[in-house]
Every structure is written in C-alpha cells, then in structure tokens.
TORKOL-4160 file (C-alpha; in steps of 0.2 Angstrom, whole numbers, padded with zeros to 4 digits, m for minus):
417
<pt num="1" X="0104" Y="m0090" Z="0023"/>
<pt num="2" X="0106" Y="m0099" Z="0039"/>
<pt num="3" X="0091" Y="m0100" Z="0051"/>
<pt num="4" X="0095" Y="m0101" Z="0069"/>
<pt num="5" X="0078" Y="m0097" Z="0075"/>
<pt num="6" X="0065" Y="m0111" Z="0080"/>
<pt num="7" X="0052" Y="m0114" Z="0067"/>
<pt num="8" X="0034" Y="m0119" Z="0068"/>
<pt num="9" X="0025" Y="m0128" Z="0054"/>
<pt num="10" X="0007" Y="m0125" Z="0060"/>
<pt num="11" X="m0001" Y="m0112" Z="0072"/>
<pt num="12" X="m0007" Y="m0118" Z="0089"/>
<pt num="13" X="m0025" Y="m0124" Z="0089"/>
<pt num="14" X="m0039" Y="m0111" Z="0090"/>
<pt num="15" X="m0026" Y="m0098" Z="0088"/>
<pt num="16" X="m0033" Y="m0081" Z="0085"/>
<pt num="17" X="m0026" Y="m0068" Z="0072"/>
<pt num="18" X="m0022" Y="m0056" Z="0087"/>
<pt num="19" X="m0012" Y="m0070" Z="0095"/>
<pt num="20" X="m0003" Y="m0074" Z="0079"/>
<pt num="21" X="0001" Y="m0055" Z="0077"/>
<pt num="22" X="0007" Y="m0054" Z="0095"/>
<pt num="23" X="0018" Y="m0070" Z="0093"/>
<pt num="24" X="0025" Y="m0063" Z="0077"/>
<pt num="25" X="0030" Y="m0046" Z="0085"/>
<pt num="26" X="0039" Y="m0055" Z="0099"/>
<pt num="27" X="0050" Y="m0065" Z="0087"/>
<pt num="28" X="0069" Y="m0060" Z="0088"/>
<pt num="29" X="0073" Y="m0044" Z="0078"/>
<pt num="30" X="0055" Y="m0041" Z="0073"/>
<pt num="31" X="0049" Y="m0028" Z="0086"/>
<pt num="32" X="0062" Y="m0016" Z="0081"/>
<pt num="33" X="0060" Y="m0017" Z="0062"/>
<pt num="34" X="0041" Y="m0017" Z="0063"/>
<pt num="35" X="0041" Y="m0002" Z="0075"/>
<pt num="36" X="0053" Y="0009" Z="0065"/>
<pt num="37" X="0044" Y="0004" Z="0048"/>
<pt num="38" X="0028" Y="0010" Z="0056"/>
<pt num="39" X="0035" Y="0027" Z="0060"/>
<pt num="40" X="0044" Y="0028" Z="0043"/>
<pt num="41" X="0027" Y="0025" Z="0034"/>
<pt num="42" X="0017" Y="0038" Z="0042"/>
<pt num="43" X="0020" Y="0051" Z="0028"/>
<pt num="44" X="0015" Y="0039" Z="0014"/>
<pt num="45" X="m0004" Y="0040" Z="0018"/>
<pt num="46" X="m0006" Y="0058" Z="0020"/>
<pt num="47" X="0007" Y="0068" Z="0012"/>
<pt num="48" X="m0002" Y="0072" Z="m0004"/>
<pt num="49" X="m0016" Y="0080" Z="0006"/>
<pt num="50" X="m0004" Y="0089" Z="0017"/>
<pt num="51" X="0005" Y="0097" Z="0002"/>
<pt num="52" X="m0012" Y="0103" Z="m0004"/>
<pt num="53" X="m0016" Y="0111" Z="0013"/>
<pt num="54" X="0001" Y="0119" Z="0014"/>
<pt num="55" X="0000" Y="0127" Z="m0003"/>
<pt num="56" X="m0018" Y="0133" Z="0000"/>
<pt num="57" X="m0011" Y="0140" Z="0017"/>
<pt num="58" X="0002" Y="0149" Z="0008"/>
<pt num="59" X="m0011" Y="0158" Z="m0003"/>
<pt num="60" X="m0010" Y="0147" Z="m0018"/>
<pt num="61" X="m0025" Y="0142" Z="m0029"/>
<pt num="62" X="m0032" Y="0125" Z="m0030"/>
<pt num="63" X="m0024" Y="0123" Z="m0047"/>
<pt num="64" X="m0007" Y="0127" Z="m0040"/>
<pt num="65" X="m0010" Y="0115" Z="m0025"/>
<pt num="66" X="m0015" Y="0101" Z="m0037"/>
<pt num="67" X="0000" Y="0103" Z="m0048"/>
<pt num="68" X="0012" Y="0103" Z="m0033"/>
<pt num="69" X="0003" Y="0087" Z="m0026"/>
<pt num="70" X="0003" Y="0079" Z="m0043"/>
<pt num="71" X="0022" Y="0082" Z="m0045"/>
<pt num="72" X="0025" Y="0075" Z="m0028"/>
<pt num="73" X="0016" Y="0059" Z="m0034"/>
<pt num="74" X="0024" Y="0059" Z="m0050"/>
<pt num="75" X="0041" Y="0060" Z="m0042"/>
<pt num="76" X="0036" Y="0045" Z="m0031"/>
<pt num="77" X="0030" Y="0035" Z="m0046"/>
<pt num="78" X="0046" Y="0038" Z="m0056"/>
<pt num="79" X="0059" Y="0037" Z="m0042"/>
<pt num="80" X="0051" Y="0023" Z="m0032"/>
<pt num="81" X="0057" Y="0008" Z="m0043"/>
<pt num="82" X="0074" Y="0016" Z="m0045"/>
<pt num="83" X="0076" Y="0019" Z="m0027"/>
<pt num="84" X="0070" Y="0001" Z="m0023"/>
<pt num="85" X="0083" Y="m0006" Z="m0036"/>
<pt num="86" X="0097" Y="0003" Z="m0027"/>
<pt num="87" X="0090" Y="m0004" Z="m0011"/>
<pt num="88" X="0091" Y="m0022" Z="m0018"/>
<pt num="89" X="0109" Y="m0019" Z="m0024"/>
<pt num="90" X="0117" Y="m0010" Z="m0009"/>
<pt num="91" X="0106" Y="m0016" Z="0006"/>
<pt num="92" X="0094" Y="m0005" Z="0016"/>
<pt num="93" X="0107" Y="0005" Z="0026"/>
<pt num="94" X="0114" Y="0017" Z="0013"/>
<pt num="95" X="0097" Y="0020" Z="0004"/>
<pt num="96" X="0087" Y="0023" Z="0020"/>
<pt num="97" X="0100" Y="0034" Z="0028"/>
<pt num="98" X="0101" Y="0045" Z="0012"/>
<pt num="99" X="0082" Y="0046" Z="0010"/>
<pt num="100" X="0079" Y="0048" Z="0028"/>
<pt num="101" X="0089" Y="0064" Z="0028"/>
<pt num="102" X="0084" Y="0071" Z="0011"/>
<pt num="103" X="0065" Y="0068" Z="0012"/>
<pt num="104" X="0061" Y="0079" Z="0027"/>
<pt num="105" X="0074" Y="0092" Z="0021"/>
<pt num="106" X="0065" Y="0093" Z="0005"/>
<pt num="107" X="0047" Y="0095" Z="0012"/>
<pt num="108" X="0053" Y="0107" Z="0025"/>
<pt num="109" X="0060" Y="0118" Z="0011"/>
<pt num="110" X="0043" Y="0116" Z="0002"/>
<pt num="111" X="0034" Y="0122" Z="0017"/>
<pt num="112" X="0045" Y="0136" Z="0023"/>
<pt num="113" X="0057" Y="0142" Z="0009"/>
<pt num="114" X="0046" Y="0141" Z="m0007"/>
<pt num="115" X="0030" Y="0150" Z="m0013"/>
<pt num="116" X="0015" Y="0144" Z="m0024"/>
<pt num="117" X="0018" Y="0147" Z="m0042"/>
<pt num="118" X="0037" Y="0147" Z="m0042"/>
<pt num="119" X="0047" Y="0134" Z="m0050"/>
<pt num="120" X="0057" Y="0130" Z="m0034"/>
<pt num="121" X="0041" Y="0124" Z="m0026"/>
<pt num="122" X="0037" Y="0112" Z="m0040"/>
<pt num="123" X="0055" Y="0106" Z="m0041"/>
<pt num="124" X="0056" Y="0103" Z="m0022"/>
<pt num="125" X="0039" Y="0094" Z="m0023"/>
<pt num="126" X="0046" Y="0082" Z="m0036"/>
<pt num="127" X="0062" Y="0079" Z="m0027"/>
<pt num="128" X="0052" Y="0075" Z="m0011"/>
<pt num="129" X="0042" Y="0062" Z="m0020"/>
<pt num="130" X="0057" Y="0054" Z="m0027"/>
<pt num="131" X="0066" Y="0054" Z="m0010"/>
<pt num="132" X="0052" Y="0046" Z="m0001"/>
<pt num="133" X="0060" Y="0032" Z="0010"/>
<pt num="134" X="0056" Y="0015" Z="0003"/>
<pt num="135" X="0049" Y="0009" Z="0019"/>
<pt num="136" X="0035" Y="m0001" Z="0012"/>
<pt num="137" X="0046" Y="m0011" Z="0000"/>
<pt num="138" X="0060" Y="m0013" Z="0012"/>
<pt num="139" X="0049" Y="m0020" Z="0026"/>
<pt num="140" X="0040" Y="m0032" Z="0014"/>
<pt num="141" X="0056" Y="m0038" Z="0007"/>
<pt num="142" X="0063" Y="m0041" Z="0025"/>
<pt num="143" X="0047" Y="m0051" Z="0029"/>
<pt num="144" X="0052" Y="m0062" Z="0014"/>
<pt num="145" X="0070" Y="m0064" Z="0020"/>
<pt num="146" X="0069" Y="m0065" Z="0039"/>
<pt num="147" X="0070" Y="m0082" Z="0046"/>
<pt num="148" X="0052" Y="m0086" Z="0049"/>
<pt num="149" X="0040" Y="m0101" Z="0046"/>
<pt num="150" X="0029" Y="m0100" Z="0031"/>
<pt num="151" X="0014" Y="m0098" Z="0042"/>
<pt num="152" X="0022" Y="m0084" Z="0051"/>
<pt num="153" X="0027" Y="m0076" Z="0034"/>
<pt num="154" X="0008" Y="m0077" Z="0029"/>
<pt num="155" X="0004" Y="m0069" Z="0046"/>
<pt num="156" X="0017" Y="m0055" Z="0042"/>
<pt num="157" X="0009" Y="m0051" Z="0026"/>
<pt num="158" X="m0008" Y="m0050" Z="0033"/>
<pt num="159" X="m0001" Y="m0039" Z="0047"/>
<pt num="160" X="0005" Y="m0027" Z="0032"/>
<pt num="161" X="m0012" Y="m0027" Z="0024"/>
<pt num="162" X="m0021" Y="m0023" Z="0041"/>
<pt num="163" X="m0008" Y="m0010" Z="0045"/>
<pt num="164" X="m0011" Y="m0001" Z="0028"/>
<pt num="165" X="m0030" Y="0000" Z="0032"/>
<pt num="166" X="m0026" Y="0007" Z="0049"/>
<pt num="167" X="m0014" Y="0020" Z="0043"/>
<pt num="168" X="m0027" Y="0025" Z="0029"/>
<pt num="169" X="m0039" Y="0029" Z="0043"/>
<pt num="170" X="m0028" Y="0035" Z="0056"/>
<pt num="171" X="m0014" Y="0045" Z="0047"/>
<pt num="172" X="m0026" Y="0059" Z="0041"/>
<pt num="173" X="m0033" Y="0060" Z="0059"/>
<pt num="174" X="m0016" Y="0063" Z="0065"/>
<pt num="175" X="m0013" Y="0076" Z="0052"/>
<pt num="176" X="m0029" Y="0085" Z="0058"/>
<pt num="177" X="m0023" Y="0084" Z="0076"/>
<pt num="178" X="m0007" Y="0092" Z="0072"/>
<pt num="179" X="m0015" Y="0106" Z="0062"/>
<pt num="180" X="m0026" Y="0110" Z="0078"/>
<pt num="181" X="m0010" Y="0113" Z="0087"/>
<pt num="182" X="m0002" Y="0123" Z="0073"/>
<pt num="183" X="m0001" Y="0127" Z="0054"/>
<pt num="184" X="m0002" Y="0115" Z="0040"/>
<pt num="185" X="0016" Y="0119" Z="0036"/>
<pt num="186" X="0021" Y="0114" Z="0054"/>
<pt num="187" X="0010" Y="0098" Z="0053"/>
<pt num="188" X="0019" Y="0093" Z="0036"/>
<pt num="189" X="0036" Y="0096" Z="0043"/>
<pt num="190" X="0032" Y="0086" Z="0059"/>
<pt num="191" X="0026" Y="0071" Z="0049"/>
<pt num="192" X="0040" Y="0072" Z="0037"/>
<pt num="193" X="0052" Y="0073" Z="0051"/>
<pt num="194" X="0044" Y="0057" Z="0059"/>
<pt num="195" X="0045" Y="0048" Z="0043"/>
<pt num="196" X="0064" Y="0053" Z="0041"/>
<pt num="197" X="0067" Y="0047" Z="0059"/>
<pt num="198" X="0058" Y="0031" Z="0056"/>
<pt num="199" X="0069" Y="0028" Z="0040"/>
<pt num="200" X="0085" Y="0031" Z="0050"/>
<pt num="201" X="0080" Y="0019" Z="0064"/>
<pt num="202" X="0075" Y="0006" Z="0051"/>
<pt num="203" X="0092" Y="0008" Z="0043"/>
<pt num="204" X="0102" Y="0006" Z="0059"/>
<pt num="205" X="0092" Y="m0010" Z="0066"/>
<pt num="206" X="0104" Y="m0025" Z="0067"/>
<pt num="207" X="0097" Y="m0040" Z="0058"/>
<pt num="208" X="0103" Y="m0058" Z="0056"/>
<pt num="209" X="0118" Y="m0060" Z="0044"/>
<pt num="210" X="0112" Y="m0061" Z="0026"/>
<pt num="211" X="0095" Y="m0055" Z="0029"/>
<pt num="212" X="0096" Y="m0040" Z="0018"/>
<pt num="213" X="0113" Y="m0043" Z="0009"/>
<pt num="214" X="0113" Y="m0037" Z="m0009"/>
<pt num="215" X="0110" Y="m0052" Z="m0021"/>
<pt num="216" X="0123" Y="m0057" Z="m0034"/>
<pt num="217" X="0125" Y="m0046" Z="m0049"/>
<pt num="218" X="0112" Y="m0048" Z="m0063"/>
<pt num="219" X="0108" Y="m0040" Z="m0079"/>
<pt num="220" X="0102" Y="m0023" Z="m0078"/>
<pt num="221" X="0087" Y="m0016" Z="m0088"/>
<pt num="222" X="0072" Y="m0005" Z="m0086"/>
<pt num="223" X="0059" Y="m0019" Z="m0082"/>
<pt num="224" X="0069" Y="m0028" Z="m0068"/>
<pt num="225" X="0058" Y="m0041" Z="m0060"/>
<pt num="226" X="0044" Y="m0037" Z="m0073"/>
<pt num="227" X="0055" Y="m0048" Z="m0085"/>
<pt num="228" X="0046" Y="m0062" Z="m0076"/>
<pt num="229" X="0029" Y="m0066" Z="m0085"/>
<pt num="230" X="0022" Y="m0072" Z="m0069"/>
<pt num="231" X="0027" Y="m0055" Z="m0060"/>
<pt num="232" X="0020" Y="m0045" Z="m0075"/>
<pt num="233" X="0004" Y="m0055" Z="m0074"/>
<pt num="234" X="0002" Y="m0052" Z="m0056"/>
<pt num="235" X="0005" Y="m0033" Z="m0057"/>
<pt num="236" X="m0008" Y="m0033" Z="m0071"/>
<pt num="237" X="m0021" Y="m0041" Z="m0060"/>
<pt num="238" X="m0016" Y="m0030" Z="m0045"/>
<pt num="239" X="m0019" Y="m0014" Z="m0056"/>
<pt num="240" X="m0036" Y="m0021" Z="m0062"/>
<pt num="241" X="m0041" Y="m0024" Z="m0044"/>
<pt num="242" X="m0037" Y="m0006" Z="m0040"/>
<pt num="243" X="m0048" Y="0002" Z="m0053"/>
<pt num="244" X="m0064" Y="m0002" Z="m0044"/>
<pt num="245" X="m0057" Y="0007" Z="m0029"/>
<pt num="246" X="m0054" Y="0023" Z="m0039"/>
<pt num="247" X="m0071" Y="0022" Z="m0046"/>
<pt num="248" X="m0079" Y="0020" Z="m0029"/>
<pt num="249" X="m0069" Y="0035" Z="m0023"/>
<pt num="250" X="m0078" Y="0046" Z="m0035"/>
<pt num="251" X="m0095" Y="0037" Z="m0034"/>
<pt num="252" X="m0096" Y="0037" Z="m0015"/>
<pt num="253" X="m0096" Y="0056" Z="m0012"/>
<pt num="254" X="m0108" Y="0058" Z="m0027"/>
<pt num="255" X="m0120" Y="0045" Z="m0019"/>
<pt num="256" X="m0119" Y="0053" Z="m0002"/>
<pt num="257" X="m0122" Y="0071" Z="m0009"/>
<pt num="258" X="m0138" Y="0064" Z="m0018"/>
<pt num="259" X="m0145" Y="0055" Z="m0002"/>
<pt num="260" X="m0141" Y="0068" Z="0011"/>
<pt num="261" X="m0128" Y="0079" Z="0018"/>
<pt num="262" X="m0110" Y="0078" Z="0009"/>
<pt num="263" X="m0103" Y="0080" Z="0027"/>
<pt num="264" X="m0107" Y="0061" Z="0029"/>
<pt num="265" X="m0094" Y="0056" Z="0016"/>
<pt num="266" X="m0080" Y="0054" Z="0029"/>
<pt num="267" X="m0090" Y="0042" Z="0039"/>
<pt num="268" X="m0095" Y="0031" Z="0025"/>
<pt num="269" X="m0077" Y="0030" Z="0019"/>
<pt num="270" X="m0072" Y="0025" Z="0036"/>
<pt num="271" X="m0084" Y="0011" Z="0036"/>
<pt num="272" X="m0075" Y="0004" Z="0020"/>
<pt num="273" X="m0058" Y="0004" Z="0029"/>
<pt num="274" X="m0065" Y="m0003" Z="0045"/>
<pt num="275" X="m0074" Y="m0017" Z="0036"/>
<pt num="276" X="m0058" Y="m0022" Z="0027"/>
<pt num="277" X="m0048" Y="m0022" Z="0043"/>
<pt num="278" X="m0061" Y="m0032" Z="0053"/>
<pt num="279" X="m0063" Y="m0044" Z="0038"/>
<pt num="280" X="m0045" Y="m0048" Z="0039"/>
<pt num="281" X="m0046" Y="m0051" Z="0058"/>
<pt num="282" X="m0062" Y="m0061" Z="0056"/>
<pt num="283" X="m0058" Y="m0071" Z="0040"/>
<pt num="284" X="m0040" Y="m0072" Z="0043"/>
<pt num="285" X="m0041" Y="m0081" Z="0060"/>
<pt num="286" X="m0037" Y="m0098" Z="0053"/>
<pt num="287" X="m0022" Y="m0100" Z="0042"/>
<pt num="288" X="m0028" Y="m0108" Z="0025"/>
<pt num="289" X="m0019" Y="m0123" Z="0018"/>
<pt num="290" X="m0024" Y="m0118" Z="0001"/>
<pt num="291" X="m0009" Y="m0113" Z="m0009"/>
<pt num="292" X="m0008" Y="m0094" Z="m0013"/>
<pt num="293" X="m0010" Y="m0095" Z="m0032"/>
<pt num="294" X="m0026" Y="m0105" Z="m0029"/>
<pt num="295" X="m0032" Y="m0094" Z="m0015"/>
<pt num="296" X="m0029" Y="m0078" Z="m0024"/>
<pt num="297" X="m0042" Y="m0078" Z="m0038"/>
<pt num="298" X="m0055" Y="m0084" Z="m0026"/>
<pt num="299" X="m0052" Y="m0069" Z="m0015"/>
<pt num="300" X="m0052" Y="m0058" Z="m0030"/>
<pt num="301" X="m0069" Y="m0065" Z="m0034"/>
<pt num="302" X="m0075" Y="m0062" Z="m0016"/>
<pt num="303" X="m0069" Y="m0044" Z="m0018"/>
<pt num="304" X="m0079" Y="m0042" Z="m0034"/>
<pt num="305" X="m0095" Y="m0049" Z="m0027"/>
<pt num="306" X="m0092" Y="m0037" Z="m0012"/>
<pt num="307" X="m0091" Y="m0023" Z="m0024"/>
<pt num="308" X="m0108" Y="m0027" Z="m0031"/>
<pt num="309" X="m0116" Y="m0025" Z="m0014"/>
<pt num="310" X="m0115" Y="m0006" Z="m0017"/>
<pt num="311" X="m0129" Y="m0008" Z="m0031"/>
<pt num="312" X="m0141" Y="m0013" Z="m0017"/>
<pt num="313" X="m0138" Y="0003" Z="m0007"/>
<pt num="314" X="m0153" Y="0016" Z="m0007"/>
<pt num="315" X="m0147" Y="0027" Z="0008"/>
<pt num="316" X="m0131" Y="0032" Z="0017"/>
<pt num="317" X="m0132" Y="0019" Z="0031"/>
<pt num="318" X="m0135" Y="0005" Z="0018"/>
<pt num="319" X="m0120" Y="0011" Z="0007"/>
<pt num="320" X="m0110" Y="0011" Z="0023"/>
<pt num="321" X="m0115" Y="m0006" Z="0027"/>
<pt num="322" X="m0112" Y="m0012" Z="0009"/>
<pt num="323" X="m0095" Y="m0005" Z="0010"/>
<pt num="324" X="m0091" Y="m0013" Z="0027"/>
<pt num="325" X="m0097" Y="m0030" Z="0022"/>
<pt num="326" X="m0091" Y="m0029" Z="0004"/>
<pt num="327" X="m0074" Y="m0023" Z="0009"/>
<pt num="328" X="m0070" Y="m0037" Z="0020"/>
<pt num="329" X="m0060" Y="m0047" Z="0008"/>
<pt num="330" X="m0049" Y="m0032" Z="0003"/>
<pt num="331" X="m0035" Y="m0034" Z="0016"/>
<pt num="332" X="m0035" Y="m0052" Z="0012"/>
<pt num="333" X="m0032" Y="m0049" Z="m0006"/>
<pt num="334" X="m0018" Y="m0037" Z="m0002"/>
<pt num="335" X="m0010" Y="m0050" Z="0009"/>
<pt num="336" X="m0010" Y="m0064" Z="m0003"/>
<pt num="337" X="m0004" Y="m0052" Z="m0016"/>
<pt num="338" X="0011" Y="m0049" Z="m0005"/>
<pt num="339" X="0014" Y="m0067" Z="m0003"/>
<pt num="340" X="0014" Y="m0070" Z="m0021"/>
<pt num="341" X="0026" Y="m0056" Z="m0025"/>
<pt num="342" X="0038" Y="m0063" Z="m0012"/>
<pt num="343" X="0037" Y="m0080" Z="m0020"/>
<pt num="344" X="0037" Y="m0075" Z="m0038"/>
<pt num="345" X="0051" Y="m0063" Z="m0036"/>
<pt num="346" X="0062" Y="m0075" Z="m0027"/>
<pt num="347" X="0077" Y="m0069" Z="m0018"/>
<pt num="348" X="0082" Y="m0056" Z="m0030"/>
<pt num="349" X="0075" Y="m0039" Z="m0033"/>
<pt num="350" X="0063" Y="m0041" Z="m0019"/>
<pt num="351" X="0061" Y="m0022" Z="m0015"/>
<pt num="352" X="0060" Y="m0017" Z="m0033"/>
<pt num="353" X="0046" Y="m0031" Z="m0035"/>
<pt num="354" X="0036" Y="m0024" Z="m0021"/>
<pt num="355" X="0038" Y="m0007" Z="m0027"/>
<pt num="356" X="0032" Y="m0011" Z="m0045"/>
<pt num="357" X="0017" Y="m0020" Z="m0036"/>
<pt num="358" X="0013" Y="m0005" Z="m0026"/>
<pt num="359" X="0015" Y="0006" Z="m0041"/>
<pt num="360" X="0003" Y="m0005" Z="m0051"/>
<pt num="361" X="m0010" Y="m0002" Z="m0037"/>
<pt num="362" X="m0008" Y="0016" Z="m0037"/>
<pt num="363" X="m0009" Y="0018" Z="m0056"/>
<pt num="364" X="m0025" Y="0007" Z="m0056"/>
<pt num="365" X="m0033" Y="0018" Z="m0042"/>
<pt num="366" X="m0028" Y="0034" Z="m0052"/>
<pt num="367" X="m0036" Y="0027" Z="m0068"/>
<pt num="368" X="m0052" Y="0022" Z="m0059"/>
<pt num="369" X="m0053" Y="0040" Z="m0051"/>
<pt num="370" X="m0051" Y="0048" Z="m0068"/>
<pt num="371" X="m0064" Y="0036" Z="m0076"/>
<pt num="372" X="m0075" Y="0039" Z="m0061"/>
<pt num="373" X="m0074" Y="0058" Z="m0063"/>
<pt num="374" X="m0079" Y="0057" Z="m0081"/>
<pt num="375" X="m0093" Y="0045" Z="m0078"/>
<pt num="376" X="m0101" Y="0051" Z="m0062"/>
<pt num="377" X="m0111" Y="0065" Z="m0070"/>
<pt num="378" X="m0118" Y="0055" Z="m0086"/>
<pt num="379" X="m0121" Y="0039" Z="m0077"/>
<pt num="380" X="m0124" Y="0044" Z="m0059"/>
<pt num="381" X="m0116" Y="0036" Z="m0044"/>
<pt num="382" X="m0126" Y="0020" Z="m0046"/>
<pt num="383" X="m0120" Y="0019" Z="m0064"/>
<pt num="384" X="m0102" Y="0020" Z="m0058"/>
<pt num="385" X="m0106" Y="0007" Z="m0045"/>
<pt num="386" X="m0111" Y="m0004" Z="m0059"/>
<pt num="387" X="m0095" Y="0000" Z="m0069"/>
<pt num="388" X="m0085" Y="m0004" Z="m0053"/>
<pt num="389" X="m0093" Y="m0021" Z="m0051"/>
<pt num="390" X="m0090" Y="m0026" Z="m0069"/>
<pt num="391" X="m0072" Y="m0020" Z="m0068"/>
<pt num="392" X="m0070" Y="m0031" Z="m0052"/>
<pt num="393" X="m0077" Y="m0046" Z="m0061"/>
<pt num="394" X="m0066" Y="m0044" Z="m0075"/>
<pt num="395" X="m0051" Y="m0043" Z="m0063"/>
<pt num="396" X="m0057" Y="m0059" Z="m0055"/>
<pt num="397" X="m0058" Y="m0067" Z="m0073"/>
<pt num="398" X="m0040" Y="m0061" Z="m0076"/>
<pt num="399" X="m0034" Y="m0068" Z="m0059"/>
<pt num="400" X="m0042" Y="m0086" Z="m0063"/>
<pt num="401" X="m0034" Y="m0085" Z="m0081"/>
<pt num="402" X="m0017" Y="m0081" Z="m0073"/>
<pt num="403" X="m0018" Y="m0095" Z="m0060"/>
<pt num="404" X="m0008" Y="m0108" Z="m0070"/>
<pt num="405" X="0006" Y="m0096" Z="m0073"/>
<pt num="406" X="0007" Y="m0091" Z="m0055"/>
<pt num="407" X="0006" Y="m0109" Z="m0049"/>
<pt num="408" X="0021" Y="m0114" Z="m0060"/>
<pt num="409" X="0031" Y="m0099" Z="m0054"/>
<pt num="410" X="0028" Y="m0103" Z="m0036"/>
<pt num="411" X="0032" Y="m0121" Z="m0039"/>
<pt num="412" X="0048" Y="m0116" Z="m0047"/>
<pt num="413" X="0053" Y="m0104" Z="m0033"/>
<pt num="414" X="0050" Y="m0118" Z="m0020"/>
<pt num="415" X="0061" Y="m0130" Z="m0031"/>
<pt num="416" X="0075" Y="m0117" Z="m0031"/>
<pt num="417" X="0073" Y="m0114" Z="m0012"/>
C-alpha cells in the first residue's frame, strides 16, 4: 500500500495523551471514519439491556426477556466471525450497507411487531444479533491498514480502549435519557437507527486506495485466522483475562448489598470504568519503546495485582477505590491486545481476527459471570474476589508463557512487511 501521508517516528517531547489523540483525529481521513464508527457502535454496549426492557414493557416475564436477550447475544456470537470474514473478502462497503439497513429493521420489528412468548420475537432477536454491523472489527482493521506511523497506530488502539470504557459508562445513560422521553421500545428503535446510520456513514467514507481492499484469495475453513498458533494463544489469554471481569460483575453487587444499600452498586461499577479510562490517560501519556509482546504480559500482571486489591476492601467506598486503582491497567491491556492482533494477523483476515478476539473476551466474561453466580453464595463476595485474583494471576502466567510465541509471530510479520 502506498503511503502518501507524512510519518512521525516519535511523538513530540512532553506530548500528552490528549494531544496525541487530537493529533491522530486530525489526520487525513481519520475524523470521518472515527466519527461514523463511534455512532455505529452505540448499540453494542446497551442493546442486550434494551431488549430486556422492551420485553418487560410488552408484558413479558423475566424468563422471556432473558431468553430474547440470550438469543440476540447468541446471534452476535455465531454471526460475528462470518460477517467479519465477508468484510475481509469483499471490503467494508457492501457488508456495512447491508447490516446498516437490516439491523435497525430487525430491532424495530422486535419492538413493534412481535410479542413475548412468540417464535417471531425469538427469531427476530437472533437475526438482529447476527446482523449487528461489524463496526468494532471494521474500525480496528482500518487502524491497522491506514497509513499511520507505528506510534500513531499505538495511540489509535489506546483510543479504542478508552472509547470502549467511555461507551460502557455513557451508552446506558443515553438509553436512560431516551426512556425518560418515551418508551423502552422507542428508545431501542432510536439507538438501533443511530447504529444503522453510523454503519451507512462508515461504509460511504472515502479512504486511500488499498486501505480496505479485499486480500488475495486464501484457503477457507472454519477457524480462519485462528489457524495461527500465535493468534490462538493470544485469544486464549484474552479469554482468561476476561474471566475475572465476569467474576467481579457478580461479586460487586453481592459485596455492596452486604455492606450497605444495593442502590450504590451503579456508583461502584462506575468507579471501575472511570479508573480504567483515567489509568489509560495517565499511564499511557508516554509511548513505550518496549515491544508489544514484552509489554503485554507485564500489563496483564499489573491487571492481576490490581484485581487483588478488592480483597482489602471492607466497605463500599474502599471497594470503589480498589476498583478505580486496580482497574487502571485494564484499558492498556486492551490496547496492547489490539496491537498484537493487528500484528499477528498481518494484512489478511484482519476484521475476522479482531472479531475472534472480541468473541474470546465475551465468552471469558460470560464464563466468569456463570462461575460467579454459582460461587457467590457458598463463598461470599470476598471468596469470589479471591477466585478472581487467582484467575487473573493464572492469566498472567499464561501471558508470560506465550510471550516467545507472540514475539516470533511479531518478528515474522515485521519481516514480511
């Protein structure tokens, strides 16, 4: 791919992360794709909750709401890699145009044309999950292909990690605001329409020639980029890192309920996300010269030690503080994960590789939540905190064990480039 844009080898002295973000977002072609991708990703972080609220508003039971939400998530998990594979083979435009139209239509049908307990609602929920526009995978693969300096690319992945934390906190608040102005069905329809508009905008943005051209034909099989041992190892570490998140998701409300009013759970959760975002801003101020395969296990270890801080909490404020401080490395771990995925996957199957990576995180989180639900009563919240700490340490050990494999894959990718 030709690179007609000026490159920088190092960031300016004393450059802050905010300035690096601003400089990145002023690069040619970047503002449009970053803006449209932000709009298209709004449904990702709140639609499971929104479907539950819609089914309950329609008079459905919690069991019916849970099944509808589960089928939406199952459609996302089953269809995501297939949609991303199509994205790699045909380019972003046809895939984003199709999903940008089908996704809001399916969710509008769920909200206005189906009823709880009917097969139509369950089928439409699964279809909507499958048709979710692959905005995350598309944008992360574009960061890997856009003509950027390596330092700018690292900044882009850190932007992605911080943006995810902001959306986790802000998207549900947006849903709550929309519901104040109308019904849950109206709120769901509005967010789905925004996501579809964002996907259409991202599809129509003009980019440098060759940025998202489909790669040469390659052998087709079920695993795709997971044929690479390094990619398989990386997704395994990512899944292991997500398990403690799921465990804490169940342990935190149990701890809050045992040490005060359950109404404080939301504030405690918010401290976790805010700590992660601020940790990225503070700890990511200077670009590290340490290679990503070496940096990755160190950050996972820092994340594991941060998870252990929850064991010292004896009250709601102390748990909030432990989560804020201990969560500081989370966004940085996510950013270096994206750097490694982009490196290990090379120029082929980037969107599918990023989708498998996201799916590994979702499955690890789900496994942690299931385990947390089973353990929180017999062990209590502090016992689940201990299990989360031990699991995070095991993930760090696995990350260090995989470092030689990731280093060889990164060196091979650089040699090919």
